[in-house]
C-alpha positions in Angstrom: 85.6 123.9 69.0 85.9 120.1 69.2 82.1 119.8 70.0 81.2 122.0 67.0 83.5 120.1 64.6 82.2 116.7 65.8 78.5 117.6 65.8 76.5 115.2 63.7 73.5 116.9 62.0 71.8 113.5 61.5 72.0 112.5 65.2 72.3 115.8 67.1 70.2 115.2 70.2 70.3 112.9 73.2 67.0 111.3 72.3 65.8 110.4 68.8 63.9 113.3 67.2 62.0 113.6 63.9 64.3 116.2 62.4 68.0 116.7 61.6 70.3 119.6 61.8 72.5 121.5 64.2 72.7 125.2 65.0 75.6 127.5 65.8 75.5 131.2 65.6 78.8 132.8 66.5 77.7 136.2 67.8 77.0 137.0 71.5 73.7 138.8 70.6 72.1 135.6 69.4 71.0 134.6 72.9 68.9 137.7 73.3 67.0 137.4 70.0 67.0 133.6 70.2 65.0 133.9 73.4 62.5 136.2 71.7 62.1 133.8 68.8 61.6 130.9 71.2 58.9 132.8 73.1 57.2 133.7 69.8 57.1 130.1 68.8 55.7 129.1 72.2 52.9 131.6 71.6 52.1 129.9 68.3 52.1 126.5 69.8 49.8 127.7 72.6 47.4 129.3 70.2 48.0 132.8 71.5 49.5 134.3 68.3 49.7 133.6 64.6 52.7 132.2 62.7 52.9 135.5 60.8 53.0 137.6 64.0 55.7 135.3 65.5 57.8 135.5 62.4 57.5 139.3 62.4 58.4 139.5 66.1 61.4 137.3 65.7 62.7 139.1 62.6 62.3 142.5 64.3 64.2 141.3 67.3 67.0 139.9 65.2 67.2 143.0 63.0 67.3 145.2 66.1 70.1 143.2 67.8 72.4 143.1 64.7 71.9 146.8 64.0 72.6 147.7 67.7 75.7 145.5 67.6 76.9 147.2 64.4 76.8 144.1 62.2 74.1 145.7 59.9 73.7 149.3 59.1 
């Protein structure tokens, strides 16, 4: 909790980065769909898939996870 409360969104990483912000998602299912989203973004960066396809895949994984967990009906 101390780490969450003390996180600085303007300086959130070890090295300087060209963006700001922090992320915290307090549900255990986040790891599973977070991985899918990360892999979809990798596909876009590698030129293997489109941004639209990556967004659809990430959204579908998140929807599936929250529905299975009972957060969303």
